[in-house]
Each structure stands twice: as structure tokens, then as C-alpha cells.
C-alpha positions in Angstrom: -4.3 29.8 -10.6 -6.9 30.3 -7.9 -7.8 27.3 -5.8 -11.4 26.1 -5.7 -13.3 26.4 -2.5 -13.3 22.6 -2.1 -9.5 22.3 -2.6 -9.0 25.2 -0.1 -11.1 23.4 2.5 -9.2 20.2 1.9 -5.8 21.9 2.4 -7.0 23.6 5.5 -8.3 20.3 7.0 -5.1 18.5 5.9 -2.7 20.8 7.6 -4.9 20.9 10.8 -5.0 17.1 10.9 -3.5 15.8 14.1 -1.7 13.0 12.3 -0.2 15.3 9.6 1.1 17.6 12.4 2.4 14.5 14.3 4.2 13.2 11.2 5.9 16.6 10.8 7.1 16.6 14.4 8.2 13.0 14.5 10.0 12.9 11.1 7.6 10.7 9.1 6.9 11.5 5.5 3.2 11.2 5.7 0.2 10.5 7.9 0.1 7.1 6.2 3.0 6.0 8.3 0.7 5.8 11.3 -1.7 3.5 9.5 1.0 1.0 8.9 2.4 1.4 12.5 -1.1 0.6 13.9 -1.5 -2.5 11.6 2.0 -3.6 12.6 1.2 -3.3 16.3 -1.9 -5.4 15.9 -0.9 -7.9 13.3 3.0 -8.1 13.3 3.1 -8.4 9.5 6.7 -7.0 9.3 9.6 -9.1 10.6 13.4 -9.1 10.4 14.8 -10.3 7.1 11.5 -10.1 5.1 11.3 -9.3 1.4 8.7 -6.6 0.9 7.2 -4.9 -2.2 5.6 -1.5 -1.5 3.3 -0.3 -4.3 2.1 3.3 -4.5 4.9 4.1 -2.1 5.4 7.9 -2.5 6.2 9.9 -0.5 7.6 6.9 1.4 5.7 6.7 4.6 5.2 3.0 4.6 8.7 2.2 3.3 10.1 4.5 6.0 8.3 2.4 8.7 9.1 -1.0 7.1 12.8 -0.7 6.2 14.2 -0.5 9.8 11.9 -3.3 10.9 13.0 -5.8 8.3 16.6 -4.6 8.6 19.5 -4.9 6.2 19.0 -8.7 6.1 15.7 -8.1 4.4 14.9 -6.2 1.2 12.2 -3.6 0.4 11.4 -2.2 -3.1 9.3 0.9 -3.2 7.5 1.6 -6.5 5.6 4.8 -7.5 5.0 6.9 -10.6 5.9 10.0 -8.4 9.5 10.8 -7.5 10.5 9.8 -4.0 13.5 10.7 -1.9 15.9 7.8 -1.1 15.3 5.8 2.1 18.1 3.8 3.7 18.2 0.1 2.9 15.3 0.5 0.3 15.4 0.3 -3.5 13.2 3.0 -4.9 11.8 2.6 -8.5 10.2 5.6 -10.1 7.7 4.4 -12.7 4.3 2.9 -13.4 3.8 -0.7 -12.1 2.0 -1.4 -15.3 5.3 -0.7 -17.2 7.1 -3.9 -18.2 10.5 -2.3 -17.4 9.4 -1.6 -13.8 8.0 -5.1 -13.5 11.3 -6.5 -14.8 13.3 -4.5 -12.2 11.0 -5.9 -9.4 11.5 -9.4 -10.7 15.3 -8.9 -10.7 15.2 -7.6 -7.1 13.2 -10.6 -5.9 14.3 -13.6 -7.8 13.0 -15.9 -5.1 9.7 -14.1 -4.5 8.4 -11.8 -1.7 7.0 -12.4 1.7 4.8 -9.3 1.8 3.1 -7.1 -0.8 1.9 -3.8 0.5 -0.3 -1.5 -1.7 -1.5 2.0 -0.7 -2.3 2.7 -4.3 -5.2 5.0 -5.1 -6.3 6.6 -8.4 -6.3 10.3 -9.1 -9.9 11.2 -8.2 -12.0 12.7 -11.0 -15.0 13.4 -8.9 -17.1 10.9 -10.9 -17.8 8.4 -8.2 -18.5 5.3 -10.4 -15.3 5.9 -12.5 -13.2 6.6 -9.4 -14.4 3.4 -7.7 -13.8 1.3 -10.8 -10.2 2.5 -11.1 -9.6 2.0 -7.3 -10.8 -1.6 -7.5 -8.7 -2.0 -10.7 -5.6 -1.1 -8.7 -6.5 -3.6 -6.0 -6.9 -6.3 -8.6 -3.5 -5.3 -10.0 -2.0 -5.7 -6.5 -3.6 -9.1 -6.1 -2.3 -10.2 -9.5 1.2 -9.2 -8.5 0.8 -10.9 -5.2 -0.3 -14.1 -6.8 2.7 -14.0 -9.1 5.4 -13.0 -6.5 4.3 -14.1 -3.1 5.8 -17.2 -1.6 3.4 -19.7 0.0 2.3 -18.4 3.4 2.9 -14.8 2.3 0.9 -11.7 3.1 -0.9 -9.0 1.0 -1.9 -5.7 2.6 -3.9 -3.2 0.5 -6.1 -0.2 0.6 -9.6 -0.9 -0.6 -12.3 1.7 -1.2 -15.6 0.2 -0.2 -18.2 0.3 -3.0 -18.9 -1.5 -6.3 -16.5 -4.4 -6.9 -15.3 -4.7 -3.3 -17.3 -7.9 -2.5 -16.1 -9.5 -5.7 -12.5 -8.6 -4.7 -13.1 -10.2 -1.3 -14.2 -13.4 -2.9 -11.0 -13.5 -5.0 -8.9 -13.0 -1.9 -10.6 -15.8 -0.1 -9.8 -18.1 -3.0 -6.1 -17.3 -2.6 -5.5 -16.7 1.1 -6.5 -18.6 4.3 -7.7 -15.5 6.2 -8.9 -11.9 5.5 -8.7 -9.2 8.2 -10.2 -5.8 7.8 -8.5 -2.8 9.5 -9.6 0.9 9.7 -6.6 2.6 11.4 -7.2 5.6 13.6 -5.1 7.7 11.1 -7.6 6.9 8.4 -10.2 9.7 8.2 -13.5 8.5 9.6 -15.5 9.7 6.6 -13.2 8.1 4.1 -14.5 4.9 2.4 -11.0 3.4 2.6 -10.3 0.2 4.5 -7.1 -1.8 4.8 -7.5 -5.5 3.9 -4.9 -7.9 5.2 -4.8 -11.2 3.3 -2.9 -13.8 5.3 -1.3 -17.2 4.5 -1.1 -17.2 0.7 -2.0 -20.7 -0.6 0.5 -20.5 -3.4 0.1 -20.3 -7.2 -2.9 -22.0 -8.7 -1.8 -25.3 -10.3 
């Protein structure tokens, strides 16, 4: 099947991207690794012994960064519908986070809750902007719902947010559950992309 002109341009840009080339040289699975590395350098969200849930993890760039930082004393579970090669000291679950069986596996892995929920989830883009934005915000709301269920008090949520309809409502929900919201746009995030990374700090705990 012939590629469209737009997909051909995207592939050319992707493989010429400095972070894609750097990832290949330095052994990272994706350019997304550098987004988390920059956030970690600024905010120190990963620490030894933490319990971490990584949503939308494939191909494993964030898990690859996080696992050695938290060490074998901690635990990281990586979830994605796409297949993902194993990563040392990480539990990889292939499946949809909406699936009750996947949720049950996560609950079993974290009987005492988690310290950090990370979400790099994004929808498969249809090209219909309003629909794509609604689905992207829906994934953020899912990550927030899981964070509210599983985070321990004082915990952290990091997630990718596409700016547009629904983003301000999402911000209000986060402020109701966390003491502080920090917005990051890592250098590895393409300048023209509407994506931001929102870091919600100091979870107040489940609503009584």
C-alpha cells in the first residue's frame, strides 16, 4: 500500500529528528525517554523504592528511564494495548486499561497503592480535531480516575495533555485533588505539538 504524502513527510521528519537519532545512539526505546529525563531533572519525581504505574507505556521509553531509578526495592508496572519487550525489574501488562482483567492485575501488583501514576497515553488520531481532542481528554480523565483510586496521600500524577477543549475543566479537577499543578513542555516535545505534560503534586487523598 502506497503511503500518503502527509505520512511520508511525517516519517521523514521523524527519522531526521535529533531526539529520535539520539535515542537510537544511546539505547533508549523512544524520544519520549528524554521528556521524562528532563522532567526528572527538574522535578525529581522518581525516587528509590517507589511504586509506579506507567500507562500508555509502549514501546517502553518511560519505563526504561524509571526502572533503574526506583531500583529493585521499588515496583513499576507498564500497561499498554501494544506489545512491549520486557524491561528488567518491570512488570509489563499487555492490554487495555479499560479492561477489568488488566485493572485486576494492577490492583494485585499494588495492594498498598502507588506513589506515582505516569500517563503518556494518546488516542489514535482520526484527523477530526474535535473528536481527537475529546478522546485525548478522555484518556486524561481515565488517568486521573485511576490516580484517585490508587495513589497514596502525597502521591504524584504525571500525564500528557493536549491543549484544547476540555483542558481547563481537567485543570480544575486536578486542583481539587492535588495541592500543586506544574506544566512542563520538554525540549523533546515538538514545538508545534499541542501536547504539554502536567505534573500534579501532593495528592490530597480519596474524597471522603
